[in-house]
DRENPA-3360 file (N, C-alpha, C; in nm, 2 decimals, always signed):
BEGIN
1 = MTASQATY = -4.39/-21.97/-1.64/-4.33/-21.84/-1.66/-4.39/-21.76/-1.77 ~ -4.42/-21.63/-1.75/-4.49/-21.55/-1.85/-4.38/-21.51/-1.95 ~ -4.44/-21.45/-2.06/-4.34/-21.40/-2.17/-4.25/-21.30/-2.12 ~ -4.31/-21.21/-2.03/-4.22/-21.10/-1.97/-4.11/-21.16/-1.89 ~ -4.14/-21.26/-1.81/-4.05/-21.33/-1.72/-3.94/-21.39/-1.81 ~ -3.98/-21.46/-1.91/-3.89/-21.53/-2.00/-3.79/-21.43/-2.06 ~ -3.83/-21.31/-2.09/-3.74/-21.21/-2.14/-3.64/-21.18/-2.04 ~ -3.68/-21.16/-1.91/-3.59/-21.12/-1.81/-3.50/-21.24/-1.76;
9 = SAATTLSD = -3.54/-21.36/-1.79/-3.46/-21.47/-1.75/-3.33/-21.48/-1.82 ~ -3.32/-21.41/-1.93/-3.19/-21.41/-2.01/-3.09/-21.32/-1.95 ~ -3.13/-21.24/-1.85/-3.03/-21.15/-1.78/-2.92/-21.24/-1.72 ~ -2.80/-21.17/-1.71/-2.68/-21.25/-1.66/-2.70/-21.27/-1.52 ~ -2.66/-21.39/-1.47/-2.66/-21.42/-1.33/-2.53/-21.39/-1.27 ~ -2.52/-21.39/-1.14/-2.40/-21.35/-1.07/-2.30/-21.47/-1.07 ~ -2.34/-21.59/-1.08/-2.25/-21.70/-1.05/-2.14/-21.71/-1.16 ~ -2.16/-21.66/-1.28/-2.06/-21.68/-1.38/-1.99/-21.54/-1.41;
17 = QAGKLQVM = -2.00/-21.45/-1.32/-1.95/-21.31/-1.34/-1.84/-21.27/-1.24 ~ -1.76/-21.37/-1.19/-1.67/-21.33/-1.09/-1.57/-21.23/-1.14 ~ -1.54/-21.13/-1.06/-1.44/-21.03/-1.09/-1.50/-20.91/-1.17 ~ -1.63/-20.91/-1.21/-1.69/-20.81/-1.28/-1.77/-20.72/-1.18 ~ -1.78/-20.59/-1.20/-1.86/-20.51/-1.12/-2.01/-20.53/-1.16 ~ -2.10/-20.56/-1.06/-2.24/-20.57/-1.09/-2.30/-20.43/-1.07 ~ -2.38/-20.39/-1.17/-2.44/-20.26/-1.17/-2.59/-20.27/-1.19 ~ -2.67/-20.21/-1.10/-2.82/-20.22/-1.10/-2.88/-20.08/-1.07;
25 = SLGGWCRP = -2.99/-20.06/-1.15/-3.07/-19.93/-1.13/-3.15/-19.94/-1.00 ~ -3.15/-19.83/-0.93/-3.25/-19.81/-0.82/-3.36/-19.73/-0.86 ~ -3.37/-19.70/-0.99/-3.49/-19.63/-1.04/-3.49/-19.48/-1.01 ~ -3.60/-19.44/-0.96/-3.65/-19.30/-0.97/-3.74/-19.31/-1.08 ~ -3.68/-19.29/-1.20/-3.75/-19.32/-1.33/-3.68/-19.42/-1.41 ~ -3.71/-19.44/-1.53/-3.66/-19.55/-1.61/-3.52/-19.53/-1.67 ~ -3.47/-19.40/-1.68/-3.35/-19.37/-1.75/-3.23/-19.45/-1.71 ~ -3.20/-19.47/-1.57/-3.08/-19.54/-1.54/-3.07/-19.68/-1.60;
33 = AHQIHHFA = -3.18/-19.75/-1.61/-3.17/-19.88/-1.67/-3.12/-19.88/-1.81 ~ -3.17/-19.79/-1.89/-3.12/-19.78/-2.03/-2.97/-19.74/-2.03 ~ -2.93/-19.64/-1.95/-2.80/-19.59/-1.95/-2.70/-19.70/-1.89 ~ -2.73/-19.77/-1.80/-2.65/-19.87/-1.74/-2.62/-19.98/-1.85 ~ -2.72/-20.02/-1.92/-2.70/-20.13/-2.02/-2.63/-20.07/-2.14 ~ -2.65/-19.95/-2.18/-2.57/-19.89/-2.29/-2.42/-19.88/-2.25 ~ -2.39/-19.84/-2.13/-2.26/-19.82/-2.08/-2.19/-19.96/-2.07 ~ -2.26/-20.06/-2.01/-2.20/-20.19/-1.99/-2.17/-20.26/-2.13;
41 = AQHPHAIT = -2.25/-20.23/-2.23/-2.23/-20.29/-2.36/-2.09/-20.25/-2.42 ~ -2.04/-20.13/-2.38/-1.91/-20.08/-2.43/-1.80/-20.14/-2.34 ~ -1.83/-20.20/-2.23/-1.72/-20.25/-2.14/-1.76/-20.39/-2.09 ~ -1.79/-20.49/-2.17/-1.84/-20.61/-2.13/-1.75/-20.70/-2.04 ~ -1.61/-20.67/-2.05/-1.52/-20.75/-1.96/-1.50/-20.69/-1.83 ~ -1.57/-20.57/-1.80/-1.55/-20.51/-1.67/-1.68/-20.49/-1.59 ~ -1.79/-20.48/-1.67/-1.92/-20.45/-1.61/-2.03/-20.56/-1.64 ~ -2.10/-20.59/-1.54/-2.22/-20.67/-1.56/-2.35/-20.59/-1.53;
49 = PLRGPFDW = -2.43/-20.56/-1.62/-2.56/-20.49/-1.59/-2.66/-20.59/-1.54 ~ -2.73/-20.57/-1.43/-2.82/-20.66/-1.37/-2.96/-20.61/-1.40 ~ -3.05/-20.69/-1.45/-3.19/-20.65/-1.46/-3.25/-20.64/-1.32 ~ -3.31/-20.53/-1.29/-3.36/-20.51/-1.15/-3.51/-20.48/-1.15 ~ -3.57/-20.49/-1.03/-3.71/-20.46/-1.02/-3.75/-20.32/-1.05 ~ -3.66/-20.22/-1.04/-3.70/-20.08/-1.06/-3.66/-20.03/-1.20 ~ -3.63/-20.12/-1.29/-3.58/-20.08/-1.42/-3.69/-20.00/-1.50 ~ -3.82/-20.05/-1.49/-3.92/-19.99/-1.58/-4.04/-19.94/-1.49;
57 = TITPFTAL = -4.01/-19.89/-1.37/-4.11/-19.84/-1.28/-4.07/-19.70/-1.24 ~ -4.17/-19.63/-1.19/-4.14/-19.50/-1.12/-4.14/-19.53/-0.98 ~ -4.03/-19.50/-0.91/-4.01/-19.55/-0.77/-3.98/-19.43/-0.68 ~ -4.08/-19.37/-0.62/-4.05/-19.26/-0.52/-3.97/-19.32/-0.41 ~ -3.91/-19.23/-0.33/-3.83/-19.27/-0.22/-3.90/-19.36/-0.12 ~ -4.03/-19.33/-0.08/-4.10/-19.41/+0.01/-4.13/-19.55/-0.05 ~ -4.15/-19.56/-0.18/-4.17/-19.69/-0.24/-4.04/-19.77/-0.24 ~ -3.92/-19.71/-0.27/-3.80/-19.77/-0.26/-3.77/-19.83/-0.12;
65 = QACLVPGF = -3.80/-19.75/-0.02/-3.79/-19.79/+0.12/-3.87/-19.92/+0.15 ~ -4.00/-19.91/+0.10/-4.09/-20.02/+0.12/-4.04/-20.15/+0.06 ~ -3.97/-20.14/-0.05/-3.92/-20.26/-0.12/-3.79/-20.31/-0.06 ~ -3.73/-20.23/+0.02/-3.60/-20.28/+0.07/-3.61/-20.32/+0.22 ~ -3.73/-20.34/+0.26/-3.74/-20.39/+0.40/-3.70/-20.53/+0.40 ~ -3.61/-20.58/+0.49/-3.58/-20.72/+0.50/-3.70/-20.81/+0.52 ~ -3.70/-20.91/+0.44/-3.81/-21.00/+0.44/-3.93/-20.97/+0.34 ~ -3.91/-20.86/+0.27/-4.01/-20.82/+0.17/-4.03/-20.94/+0.07;
73 = VPQTTVLQ = -4.15/-20.97/+0.04/-4.19/-21.07/-0.06/-4.28/-21.02/-0.16 ~ -4.22/-20.99/-0.28/-4.30/-20.92/-0.39/-4.42/-21.00/-0.43 ~ -4.41/-21.13/-0.44/-4.52/-21.22/-0.49/-4.64/-21.20/-0.41 ~ -4.63/-21.17/-0.28/-4.75/-21.16/-0.19/-4.78/-21.02/-0.15 ~ -4.70/-20.92/-0.20/-4.72/-20.78/-0.16/-4.75/-20.69/-0.28 ~ -4.69/-20.71/-0.39/-4.69/-20.61/-0.50/-4.82/-20.63/-0.59 ~ -4.89/-20.52/-0.62/-5.01/-20.53/-0.71/-5.10/-20.64/-0.68 ~ -5.13/-20.66/-0.55/-5.24/-20.76/-0.52/-5.38/-20.71/-0.56;
81 = PGRCHVST = -5.46/-20.81/-0.60/-5.60/-20.77/-0.64/-5.67/-20.68/-0.53 ~ -5.72/-20.57/-0.57/-5.79/-20.48/-0.48/-5.70/-20.39/-0.41 ~ -5.57/-20.40/-0.44/-5.47/-20.31/-0.37/-5.39/-20.23/-0.47 ~ -5.46/-20.18/-0.57/-5.40/-20.10/-0.67/-5.48/-19.97/-0.69 ~ -5.42/-19.87/-0.74/-5.49/-19.74/-0.77/-5.43/-19.67/-0.89 ~ -5.50/-19.57/-0.94/-5.46/-19.48/-1.04/-5.36/-19.38/-0.98 ~ -5.24/-19.38/-1.03/-5.14/-19.28/-0.98/-5.17/-19.14/-1.02 ~ -5.10/-19.05/-0.97/-5.12/-18.91/-1.01/-5.06/-18.89/-1.15;
89 = LASGACST = -4.99/-18.99/-1.21/-4.94/-18.99/-1.34/-5.04/-19.06/-1.44 ~ -5.15/-19.10/-1.39/-5.26/-19.17/-1.46/-5.22/-19.31/-1.50 ~ -5.12/-19.37/-1.44/-5.08/-19.51/-1.47/-5.11/-19.59/-1.34 ~ -5.10/-19.72/-1.35/-5.14/-19.80/-1.23/-5.02/-19.81/-1.13 ~ -5.06/-19.81/-1.00/-4.96/-19.81/-0.90/-5.01/-19.92/-0.79 ~ -4.91/-19.97/-0.72/-4.93/-20.06/-0.61/-4.96/-19.98/-0.49 ~ -5.08/-20.00/-0.43/-5.12/-19.92/-0.31/-5.04/-19.96/-0.19 ~ -4.99/-20.08/-0.18/-4.91/-20.13/-0.06/-4.77/-20.07/-0.06;
97 = TGVIFHHR = -4.70/-20.07/-0.18/-4.56/-20.01/-0.18/-4.55/-19.87/-0.23 ~ -4.64/-19.83/-0.32/-4.63/-19.70/-0.38/-4.55/-19.70/-0.51 ~ -4.51/-19.82/-0.56/-4.43/-19.83/-0.69/-4.54/-19.81/-0.80 ~ -4.49/-19.73/-0.90/-4.58/-19.69/-1.01/-4.53/-19.77/-1.13 ~ -4.62/-19.85/-1.19/-4.59/-19.93/-1.31/-4.64/-19.86/-1.43 ~ -4.56/-19.75/-1.46/-4.60/-19.66/-1.56/-4.60/-19.72/-1.71 ~ -4.52/-19.82/-1.73/-4.52/-19.88/-1.86/-4.61/-20.00/-1.88 ~ -4.61/-20.09/-1.78/-4.70/-20.21/-1.79/-4.84/-20.18/-1.77;
105 = LEPKFLRA = -4.87/-20.09/-1.67/-5.01/-20.04/-1.64/-5.02/-19.90/-1.69 ~ -5.00/-19.88/-1.82/-4.99/-19.74/-1.87/-5.13/-19.68/-1.88 ~ -5.13/-19.54/-1.88/-5.25/-19.46/-1.88/-5.35/-19.51/-1.98 ~ -5.31/-19.54/-2.11/-5.39/-19.58/-2.22/-5.47/-19.71/-2.18 ~ -5.40/-19.80/-2.11/-5.47/-19.93/-2.08/-5.57/-19.90/-1.97 ~ -5.54/-19.81/-1.87/-5.63/-19.78/-1.76/-5.76/-19.71/-1.82 ~ -5.74/-19.62/-1.91/-5.85/-19.54/-1.96/-5.94/-19.64/-2.04 ~ -5.89/-19.73/-2.11/-5.97/-19.83/-2.18/-6.05/-19.91/-2.09;
113 = LGHDQLDM = -6.01/-19.93/-1.97/-6.09/-20.00/-1.87/-6.18/-19.91/-1.79 ~ -6.18/-19.78/-1.82/-6.26/-19.68/-1.75/-6.21/-19.63/-1.62 ~ -6.07/-19.65/-1.60/-6.01/-19.60/-1.48/-5.93/-19.47/-1.51 ~ -6.00/-19.36/-1.51/-5.94/-19.23/-1.56/-5.95/-19.13/-1.45 ~ -5.98/-19.16/-1.32/-5.98/-19.07/-1.22/-5.85/-19.09/-1.13 ~ -5.77/-18.98/-1.12/-5.65/-18.99/-1.05/-5.67/-19.03/-0.90 ~ -5.58/-19.11/-0.85/-5.57/-19.14/-0.71/-5.69/-19.23/-0.66 ~ -5.76/-19.28/-0.76/-5.88/-19.37/-0.72/-5.84/-19.51/-0.72;
121 = PIPSAPEF = -5.90/-19.59/-0.63/-5.87/-19.73/-0.62/-5.91/-19.80/-0.75 ~ -5.85/-19.91/-0.79/-5.88/-20.00/-0.90/-5.94/-20.13/-0.84 ~ -6.06/-20.15/-0.86/-6.12/-20.27/-0.81/-6.07/-20.40/-0.88 ~ -6.07/-20.51/-0.81/-6.03/-20.64/-0.87/-6.13/-20.67/-0.98 ~ -6.07/-20.70/-1.10/-6.15/-20.74/-1.22/-6.06/-20.83/-1.30 ~ -6.11/-20.93/-1.37/-6.02/-21.02/-1.45/-5.93/-20.96/-1.54 ~ -5.97/-20.86/-1.63/-5.88/-20.81/-1.73/-5.77/-20.73/-1.67 ~ -5.80/-20.64/-1.57/-5.69/-20.57/-1.51/-5.60/-20.67/-1.42;
129 = DAVAADAR = -5.66/-20.75/-1.35/-5.58/-20.84/-1.26/-5.48/-20.93/-1.34 ~ -5.52/-20.97/-1.46/-5.43/-21.05/-1.54/-5.30/-20.98/-1.58 ~ -5.32/-20.85/-1.62/-5.21/-20.77/-1.66/-5.12/-20.73/-1.53 ~ -5.19/-20.70/-1.42/-5.12/-20.67/-1.30/-5.04/-20.79/-1.25 ~ -5.09/-20.91/-1.27/-5.02/-21.04/-1.23/-4.89/-21.05/-1.31 ~ -4.90/-21.02/-1.44/-4.78/-21.03/-1.53/-4.68/-20.93/-1.48 ~ -4.72/-20.81/-1.45/-4.63/-20.71/-1.40/-4.57/-20.75/-1.27 ~ -4.65/-20.81/-1.18/-4.60/-20.85/-1.05/-4.50/-20.97/-1.07;
137 = GRFAHTYR = -4.52/-21.06/-1.17/-4.43/-21.17/-1.19/-4.30/-21.12/-1.24 ~ -4.30/-21.02/-1.33/-4.17/-20.96/-1.38/-4.10/-20.89/-1.27 ~ -4.17/-20.82/-1.18/-4.11/-20.75/-1.07/-4.05/-20.85/-0.98 ~ -4.12/-20.96/-0.95/-4.07/-21.06/-0.85/-3.94/-21.13/-0.91 ~ -3.95/-21.16/-1.04/-3.84/-21.23/-1.11/-3.71/-21.14/-1.10 ~ -3.72/-21.02/-1.13/-3.60/-20.93/-1.12/-3.56/-20.90/-0.98 ~ -3.65/-20.90/-0.89/-3.62/-20.88/-0.75/-3.53/-20.99/-0.70 ~ -3.53/-21.10/-0.75/-3.44/-21.21/-0.71/-3.30/-21.17/-0.75;
145 = HLSQLKDH = -3.28/-21.10/-0.86/-3.14/-21.05/-0.89/-3.09/-20.96/-0.78 ~ -3.18/-20.87/-0.73/-3.14/-20.78/-0.62/-3.11/-20.86/-0.50 ~ -3.19/-20.96/-0.47/-3.17/-21.04/-0.35/-3.04/-21.12/-0.35 ~ -3.00/-21.17/-0.47/-2.88/-21.24/-0.49/-2.76/-21.16/-0.45 ~ -2.77/-21.03/-0.46/-2.65/-20.94/-0.41/-2.62/-20.95/-0.26 ~ -2.71/-21.01/-0.19/-2.68/-21.03/-0.05/-2.57/-21.12/-0.03 ~ -2.55/-21.22/-0.12/-2.45/-21.32/-0.11/-2.33/-21.30/-0.21 ~ -2.34/-21.20/-0.29/-2.23/-21.18/-0.38/-2.11/-21.13/-0.31;
153 = PGESLFVR = -2.00/-21.20/-0.33/-1.87/-21.16/-0.26/-1.80/-21.03/-0.31 ~ -1.83/-20.99/-0.43/-1.77/-20.88/-0.49/-1.84/-20.75/-0.47 ~ -1.80/-20.64/-0.54/-1.85/-20.51/-0.53/-1.98/-20.50/-0.62 ~ -2.07/-20.41/-0.58/-2.18/-20.37/-0.66/-2.20/-20.23/-0.66 ~ -2.26/-20.18/-0.77/-2.29/-20.03/-0.78/-2.44/-20.02/-0.81 ~ -2.50/-19.93/-0.73/-2.64/-19.90/-0.75/-2.65/-19.76/-0.80 ~ -2.74/-19.74/-0.90/-2.75/-19.61/-0.96/-2.90/-19.56/-0.94 ~ -2.91/-19.44/-0.87/-3.04/-19.38/-0.85/-3.05/-19.24/-0.92;
161 = WRRQGHPD = -3.15/-19.23/-0.99/-3.17/-19.10/-1.06/-3.28/-19.01/-0.99 ~ -3.24/-18.90/-0.94/-3.33/-18.81/-0.88/-3.37/-18.70/-0.97 ~ -3.36/-18.72/-1.10/-3.40/-18.63/-1.20/-3.34/-18.49/-1.17 ~ -3.43/-18.39/-1.16/-3.37/-18.25/-1.13/-3.37/-18.22/-0.99 ~ -3.40/-18.32/-0.90/-3.40/-18.29/-0.76/-3.54/-18.28/-0.70 ~ -3.55/-18.24/-0.58/-3.68/-18.22/-0.51/-3.72/-18.07/-0.50 ~ -3.84/-18.04/-0.53/-3.95/-18.13/-0.57/-3.95/-18.16/-0.72 ~ -4.00/-18.28/-0.76/-4.00/-18.31/-0.90/-4.11/-18.24/-0.97;
169 = EHLPSAFA = -4.09/-18.21/-1.10/-4.18/-18.14/-1.17/-4.31/-18.21/-1.19 ~ -4.31/-18.34/-1.21/-4.42/-18.42/-1.24/-4.48/-18.50/-1.12 ~ -4.39/-18.52/-1.03/-4.44/-18.59/-0.90/-4.37/-18.53/-0.79 ~ -4.43/-18.42/-0.73/-4.35/-18.33/-0.64/-4.31/-18.41/-0.51 ~ -4.37/-18.51/-0.47/-4.34/-18.58/-0.35/-4.24/-18.69/-0.37 ~ -4.20/-18.72/-0.50/-4.12/-18.84/-0.53/-3.99/-18.85/-0.44 ~ -3.92/-18.74/-0.42/-3.80/-18.75/-0.35/-3.80/-18.68/-0.21 ~ -3.92/-18.66/-0.16/-3.93/-18.60/-0.03/-3.87/-18.68/+0.08;
177 = GETEARVM = -3.78/-18.62/+0.15/-3.71/-18.69/+0.26/-3.60/-18.77/+0.22 ~ -3.57/-18.78/+0.09/-3.46/-18.87/+0.04/-3.32/-18.80/+0.06 ~ -3.23/-18.87/+0.12/-3.09/-18.84/+0.12/-3.01/-18.96/+0.08 ~ -2.89/-18.93/+0.04/-2.80/-19.04/+0.01/-2.77/-19.13/+0.13 ~ -2.76/-19.07/+0.24/-2.74/-19.14/+0.37/-2.85/-19.24/+0.40 ~ -2.98/-19.20/+0.38/-3.09/-19.28/+0.41/-3.10/-19.39/+0.31 ~ -3.07/-19.37/+0.18/-3.07/-19.48/+0.08/-2.96/-19.58/+0.12 ~ -2.84/-19.53/+0.16/-2.73/-19.62/+0.20/-2.78/-19.71/+0.31;
185 = RSLRRFLG = -2.84/-19.65/+0.41/-2.89/-19.73/+0.53/-2.98/-19.83/+0.49 ~ -3.08/-19.80/+0.40/-3.18/-19.90/+0.36/-3.11/-20.01/+0.28 ~ -3.01/-19.98/+0.20/-2.94/-20.08/+0.13/-2.86/-20.17/+0.22 ~ -2.79/-20.12/+0.32/-2.71/-20.19/+0.41/-2.80/-20.29/+0.49 ~ -2.92/-20.24/+0.54/-3.01/-20.32/+0.61/-3.06/-20.43/+0.53 ~ -3.09/-20.41/+0.40/-3.15/-20.51/+0.31/-3.04/-20.61/+0.28 ~ -2.92/-20.57/+0.24/-2.82/-20.66/+0.19/-2.75/-20.73/+0.31 ~ -2.74/-20.67/+0.42/-2.67/-20.72/+0.53/-2.51/-20.71/+0.52;
193 = HKRFHLLT = -2.47/-20.62/+0.44/-2.32/-20.60/+0.42/-2.30/-20.46/+0.36 ~ -2.17/-20.42/+0.34/-2.14/-20.29/+0.29/-2.06/-20.30/+0.16 ~ -2.07/-20.41/+0.09/-1.99/-20.43/-0.03/-2.06/-20.37/-0.15 ~ -2.10/-20.24/-0.14/-2.16/-20.17/-0.26/-2.13/-20.03/-0.25 ~ -2.16/-19.96/-0.36/-2.15/-19.82/-0.38/-2.28/-19.77/-0.42 ~ -2.31/-19.65/-0.40/-2.44/-19.58/-0.45/-2.39/-19.46/-0.53 ~ -2.45/-19.45/-0.65/-2.43/-19.33/-0.74/-2.56/-19.26/-0.75 ~ -2.58/-19.15/-0.71/-2.70/-19.07/-0.72/-2.67/-18.96/-0.82;
201 = IMTHVTPQ = -2.76/-18.95/-0.93/-2.74/-18.85/-1.03/-2.86/-18.76/-1.04 ~ -2.83/-18.63/-1.05/-2.93/-18.53/-1.08/-2.88/-18.46/-1.20 ~ -2.97/-18.45/-1.30/-2.94/-18.39/-1.43/-3.00/-18.25/-1.45 ~ -2.92/-18.17/-1.53/-2.96/-18.03/-1.56/-2.96/-18.02/-1.71 ~ -3.08/-18.01/-1.77/-3.10/-18.01/-1.91/-3.07/-17.88/-1.97 ~ -2.99/-17.88/-2.08/-2.97/-17.76/-2.16/-3.05/-17.77/-2.29 ~ -3.17/-17.70/-2.30/-3.25/-17.71/-2.42/-3.18/-17.66/-2.55 ~ -3.21/-17.71/-2.66/-3.17/-17.67/-2.79/-3.02/-17.71/-2.82;
209 = RTDPFDDP = -2.95/-17.77/-2.72/-2.82/-17.81/-2.75/-2.82/-17.95/-2.82 ~ -2.74/-17.97/-2.92/-2.74/-18.09/-2.99/-2.60/-18.16/-2.98 ~ -2.49/-18.08/-2.96/-2.36/-18.14/-2.95/-2.33/-18.19/-2.81 ~ -2.26/-18.30/-2.79/-2.22/-18.35/-2.66/-2.14/-18.25/-2.58 ~ -2.15/-18.25/-2.45/-2.08/-18.16/-2.37/-1.93/-18.21/-2.36 ~ -1.83/-18.12/-2.36/-1.69/-18.15/-2.34/-1.67/-18.21/-2.20 ~ -1.74/-18.15/-2.10/-1.72/-18.19/-1.96/-1.86/-18.19/-1.90 ~ -1.94/-18.29/-1.92/-2.08/-18.29/-1.87/-2.09/-18.29/-1.72;
217 = VQSWHRRG = -1.99/-18.34/-1.65/-2.01/-18.35/-1.50/-1.98/-18.21/-1.44 ~ -2.09/-18.16/-1.38/-2.08/-18.03/-1.32/-2.01/-18.04/-1.19 ~ -2.05/-18.14/-1.11/-1.99/-18.15/-0.97/-2.01/-18.29/-0.92 ~ -1.91/-18.33/-0.83/-1.92/-18.45/-0.76/-1.92/-18.42/-0.60 ~ -1.99/-18.51/-0.53/-1.98/-18.51/-0.39/-1.96/-18.65/-0.35 ~ -1.86/-18.68/-0.27/-1.83/-18.82/-0.23/-1.83/-18.82/-0.07 ~ -1.90/-18.92/-0.02/-1.89/-18.95/+0.12/-1.89/-19.10/+0.14 ~ -1.77/-19.15/+0.17/-1.75/-19.29/+0.18/-1.78/-19.36/+0.05;
225 = RSLTCHLR = -1.88/-19.45/+0.05/-1.92/-19.53/-0.06/-2.03/-19.46/-0.14 ~ -2.07/-19.34/-0.11/-2.18/-19.27/-0.17/-2.12/-19.16/-0.26 ~ -2.16/-19.16/-0.38/-2.12/-19.06/-0.48/-2.25/-18.99/-0.53 ~ -2.24/-18.85/-0.54/-2.35/-18.78/-0.59/-2.30/-18.69/-0.71 ~ -2.36/-18.70/-0.82/-2.32/-18.63/-0.94/-2.43/-18.54/-0.99 ~ -2.39/-18.41/-1.02/-2.48/-18.32/-1.10/-2.42/-18.32/-1.24 ~ -2.52/-18.35/-1.33/-2.48/-18.39/-1.47/-2.55/-18.30/-1.57 ~ -2.48/-18.25/-1.67/-2.54/-18.17/-1.78/-2.59/-18.28/-1.88;
233 = ERAGWNGD = -2.72/-18.26/-1.93/-2.77/-18.34/-2.03/-2.83/-18.25/-2.14 ~ -2.82/-18.30/-2.27/-2.89/-18.25/-2.38/-3.04/-18.29/-2.37 ~ -3.13/-18.22/-2.42/-3.27/-18.26/-2.42/-3.30/-18.37/-2.51 ~ -3.39/-18.46/-2.46/-3.43/-18.58/-2.54/-3.33/-18.69/-2.54 ~ -3.33/-18.77/-2.64/-3.23/-18.88/-2.66/-3.12/-18.83/-2.74 ~ -3.00/-18.81/-2.66/-2.88/-18.77/-2.73/-2.90/-18.63/-2.80 ~ -2.98/-18.55/-2.74/-3.00/-18.41/-2.79/-3.10/-18.40/-2.91 ~ -3.19/-18.50/-2.93/-3.28/-18.49/-3.04/-3.40/-18.41/-3.00;
241 = QTPNFKGD = -3.41/-18.35/-2.88/-3.51/-18.26/-2.83/-3.65/-18.32/-2.82 ~ -3.66/-18.45/-2.82/-3.79/-18.52/-2.80/-3.81/-18.56/-2.66 ~ -3.93/-18.60/-2.62/-3.95/-18.64/-2.48/-3.91/-18.78/-2.45 ~ -3.81/-18.83/-2.52/-3.76/-18.96/-2.51/-3.71/-18.98/-2.36 ~ -3.74/-19.10/-2.30/-3.69/-19.13/-2.16/-3.54/-19.16/-2.16 ~ -3.48/-19.20/-2.27/-3.34/-19.25/-2.26/-3.23/-19.15/-2.21 ~ -3.24/-19.03/-2.25/-3.15/-18.93/-2.20/-3.02/-18.92/-2.29 ~ -2.92/-18.86/-2.23/-2.80/-18.82/-2.30/-2.69/-18.93/-2.27;
249 = EASWDAAL = -2.67/-19.01/-2.36/-2.58/-19.13/-2.34/-2.43/-19.08/-2.32 ~ -2.39/-18.97/-2.39/-2.25/-18.93/-2.37/-2.23/-18.87/-2.23 ~ -2.33/-18.80/-2.18/-2.32/-18.75/-2.04/-2.32/-18.86/-1.94 ~ -2.41/-18.95/-1.95/-2.42/-19.06/-1.86/-2.30/-19.15/-1.86 ~ -2.24/-19.17/-1.98/-2.12/-19.25/-1.99/-2.01/-19.19/-1.91 ~ -2.00/-19.05/-1.92/-1.90/-18.98/-1.84/-1.91/-19.00/-1.69 ~ -2.04/-18.99/-1.64/-2.07/-19.00/-1.50/-2.04/-19.15/-1.46 ~ -2.09/-19.24/-1.53/-2.07/-19.39/-1.49/-1.92/-19.43/-1.50;
257 = QQAVAHIT = -1.85/-19.37/-1.60/-1.71/-19.40/-1.61/-1.63/-19.35/-1.48 ~ -1.66/-19.23/-1.44/-1.59/-19.18/-1.33/-1.63/-19.25/-1.20 ~ -1.75/-19.29/-1.19/-1.80/-19.36/-1.07/-1.73/-19.50/-1.06 ~ -1.73/-19.57/-1.18/-1.68/-19.71/-1.18/-1.53/-19.70/-1.15 ~ -1.46/-19.60/-1.21/-1.32/-19.59/-1.19/-1.28/-19.57/-1.04 ~ -1.38/-19.52/-0.96/-1.35/-19.50/-0.82/-1.35/-19.63/-0.74 ~ -1.42/-19.73/-0.80/-1.44/-19.86/-0.72/-1.32/-19.95/-0.76 ~ -1.22/-19.95/-0.67/-1.10/-20.02/-0.70/-1.06/-20.13/-0.61;
265 = GPSTGVRQ = -1.17/-20.20/-0.55/-1.14/-20.30/-0.46/-1.06/-20.42/-0.53 ~ -0.96/-20.47/-0.47/-0.87/-20.57/-0.53/-0.94/-20.70/-0.57 ~ -1.05/-20.73/-0.51/-1.12/-20.85/-0.54/-1.21/-20.84/-0.66 ~ -1.24/-20.72/-0.71/-1.33/-20.71/-0.82/-1.27/-20.72/-0.96 ~ -1.14/-20.70/-0.97/-1.08/-20.70/-1.10/-1.13/-20.59/-1.19 ~ -1.20/-20.49/-1.14/-1.26/-20.39/-1.22/-1.15/-20.29/-1.27 ~ -1.05/-20.26/-1.19/-0.95/-20.16/-1.24/-0.88/-20.22/-1.36 ~ -0.85/-20.35/-1.36/-0.78/-20.40/-1.48/-0.87/-20.40/-1.60;
273 = GLARFFTG = -1.00/-20.43/-1.58/-1.09/-20.43/-1.69/-1.11/-20.29/-1.75 ~ -1.12/-20.19/-1.66/-1.14/-20.06/-1.71/-1.01/-20.01/-1.78 ~ -0.90/-20.05/-1.73/-0.78/-20.00/-1.79/-0.77/-20.04/-1.94 ~ -0.83/-20.16/-1.97/-0.83/-20.21/-2.10/-0.93/-20.15/-2.19 ~ -1.05/-20.12/-2.13/-1.17/-20.09/-2.21/-1.21/-19.94/-2.21 ~ -1.16/-19.86/-2.11/-1.20/-19.72/-2.12/-1.11/-19.65/-2.21 ~ -1.16/-19.56/-2.29/-1.08/-19.48/-2.38/-1.01/-19.36/-2.33 ~ -1.05/-19.32/-2.21/-0.99/-19.20/-2.15/-1.04/-19.07/-2.21;
281 = RYRSVIPP = -1.16/-19.08/-2.27/-1.22/-18.96/-2.33/-1.25/-18.85/-2.23 ~ -1.29/-18.90/-2.11/-1.34/-18.80/-2.01/-1.23/-18.79/-1.90 ~ -1.21/-18.67/-1.85/-1.12/-18.64/-1.75/-1.18/-18.68/-1.62 ~ -1.12/-18.77/-1.54/-1.17/-18.81/-1.41/-1.14/-18.70/-1.30 ~ -1.24/-18.67/-1.23/-1.23/-18.57/-1.12/-1.23/-18.64/-0.99 ~ -1.23/-18.77/-0.98/-1.23/-18.84/-0.86/-1.09/-18.90/-0.83 ~ -1.02/-18.86/-0.74/-0.89/-18.92/-0.72/-0.90/-19.07/-0.68 ~ -0.80/-19.15/-0.70/-0.80/-19.29/-0.66/-0.81/-19.30/-0.51;
289 = R = -0.89/-19.41/-0.47/-0.92/-19.43/-0.33/-0.80/-19.48/-0.26;
% end
């Protein structure tokens, strides 16, 4: 086990979390992973955040679909030698799936190896292959957490961040063809059941604002187990106006609270946990199911 895998092995497993809602990021970009864990830390008796394969990647819709095909084996598919390329964001990407490993195969690392031409293949070479293998190992390790949800008897919540919608400013094709219904179908096909909800968030940034929004949720759309939220965010990390990836924790807390409050299955125990640990700071706009 690599050092990266050892770090992820500390993530909570499902077997000892009966009655708690399992929450996992479906990516887009990295923000949902940070926000899920920040939110769960405030409500440890009701929420279990799961480390997932898309936590620290950029995952366009086509890449997400590729990874949710039943029978997908990351160890033999992701970042294979000779099957990588420089993404349009200058970081390393898996040519088979389209997943962009923007943090582990960062632009600085690729430039140091002489790979500075966008969309160009990266040939197999010992120094690159070693780092790619570590990234593949971490992806495969956390992919098992996703696969375990196939047999989890309780409810799960997946969170997908579509940033400001389609087309994306930095990766115009990232969300081409994506709809909540298509993501739901891919998840149902992969998991083999319907014991999950999907929260799709699109954010609208207000520059120069530093104070939290009184009511950050602009709108909700609900269709069955699929929730879509348009969310106001301050620029940067909690309004510090920096390019920080973490985002606005107060706004995301409001969105996650309202989404989780909607999931009231009697077998999850989530309603009782939320009743004890939510402060009621935000007004819920989703009526009980």
